[in-house]
Legacy VTK file of the C-alpha trace (Angstrom):
# vtk DataFile Version 3.0
C-alpha trace
ASCII
DATASET POLYDATA
POINTS 113 float
-0.007 0.005 -0.001
1.911 3.038 -1.242
-0.588 5.405 0.429
1.185 4.806 3.770
4.489 6.018 2.341
2.693 8.998 0.755
1.237 9.950 4.122
4.688 9.576 5.765
6.079 11.932 3.139
3.282 14.442 3.830
4.115 14.208 7.574
7.811 14.782 6.838
7.088 17.879 4.747
4.740 19.277 7.442
7.202 18.608 10.236
9.993 20.374 8.296
7.721 23.429 7.845
6.661 23.257 11.538
10.362 23.512 12.514
10.974 26.415 10.089
7.769 28.372 10.814
7.550 27.423 14.537
4.142 25.943 14.788
3.203 22.944 17.010
-0.122 21.702 15.773
-1.986 21.381 12.468
-5.724 21.819 12.768
-6.634 21.353 9.120
-4.776 19.996 6.108
-5.947 20.090 2.525
-4.420 17.699 -0.051
-4.976 17.916 -3.754
-4.920 14.456 -5.278
-5.674 14.320 -8.983
-8.013 11.694 -10.429
-5.107 10.300 -12.442
-2.548 10.273 -9.590
-3.001 6.546 -8.847
-3.887 7.195 -5.185
-6.782 5.405 -3.476
-8.382 8.228 -1.494
-10.023 6.059 1.183
-6.714 4.259 1.785
-5.094 7.664 2.056
-7.604 8.767 4.701
-6.991 5.544 6.685
-3.239 5.856 6.490
-3.326 9.545 7.413
-5.063 8.689 10.696
-2.353 6.128 11.486
0.629 8.303 10.488
-0.805 11.401 12.285
-0.694 9.772 15.735
1.752 11.464 18.121
2.787 14.090 15.563
1.964 17.672 14.604
-0.793 16.199 12.502
-2.568 14.434 15.381
-6.215 15.573 15.506
-5.972 17.405 12.165
-8.905 17.387 9.829
-7.946 15.985 6.424
-9.693 17.558 3.390
-8.937 15.929 0.057
-9.893 17.675 -3.226
-9.733 15.685 -6.452
-9.370 17.653 -9.672
-10.379 15.703 -12.764
-8.021 14.380 -15.409
-7.199 16.451 -18.437
-5.295 15.594 -21.582
-4.293 17.063 -24.929
-5.188 14.942 -27.942
-2.418 14.939 -30.516
-4.797 13.792 -33.301
-7.505 16.427 -33.010
-5.440 19.021 -31.102
-8.063 19.536 -28.364
-7.885 19.545 -24.631
-10.292 16.977 -23.246
-11.419 15.664 -19.897
-10.525 12.066 -19.078
-11.531 9.832 -16.211
-8.618 7.360 -16.516
-5.426 6.895 -18.420
-5.375 5.063 -21.739
-8.961 5.820 -22.640
-9.668 7.100 -26.147
-10.304 10.736 -26.986
-14.095 11.407 -26.730
-13.795 13.771 -29.713
-11.912 11.691 -32.342
-11.436 8.226 -30.766
-7.625 8.543 -30.936
-5.296 7.173 -28.258
-2.464 9.707 -28.581
-3.245 11.633 -25.413
-0.781 13.624 -23.365
-1.913 14.085 -19.729
-1.862 17.809 -18.835
-3.646 17.718 -15.465
-5.107 15.565 -12.752
-1.976 13.486 -12.039
-0.648 15.656 -9.242
-0.588 15.263 -5.478
0.315 18.196 -3.287
-0.303 19.857 -0.005
-2.579 22.682 -0.894
-3.328 24.476 2.438
-2.708 24.207 6.166
-4.333 25.705 9.209
-1.927 25.663 12.138
-1.613 26.724 15.784
LINES 1 114
113 0 1 2 3 4 5 6 7 8 9 10 11 12 13 14 15 16 17 18 19 20 21 22 23 24 25 26 27 28 29 30 31 32 33 34 35 36 37 38 39 40 41 42 43 44 45 46 47 48 49 50 51 52 53 54 55 56 57 58 59 60 61 62 63 64 65 66 67 68 69 70 71 72 73 74 75 76 77 78 79 80 81 82 83 84 85 86 87 88 89 90 91 92 93 94 95 96 97 98 99 100 101 102 103 104 105 106 107 108 109 110 111 112
């Protein structure tokens, strides 16, 4: 389950920022996880609760936003919305798609004390 290591990475980033910016507790954390990022959101929520114990994230509310997938079709030269990788272009049926959005995962916002 790679979601556990992703949560551990989030904790590491937040702890580094806590040391730099001198805060002790995170009340709210918003993650942006694109629909094409390959992350199971429910597993991420479960792992977050486990990783957050006894850390600056303990008791923090986790908010996950999921932007949709977006790709540029090389055949019809249009930007399209996609739900998963390797699906055909809904405009022309072509498979030459370059993902342009929805594959990211990042810490978007924090509320700290």
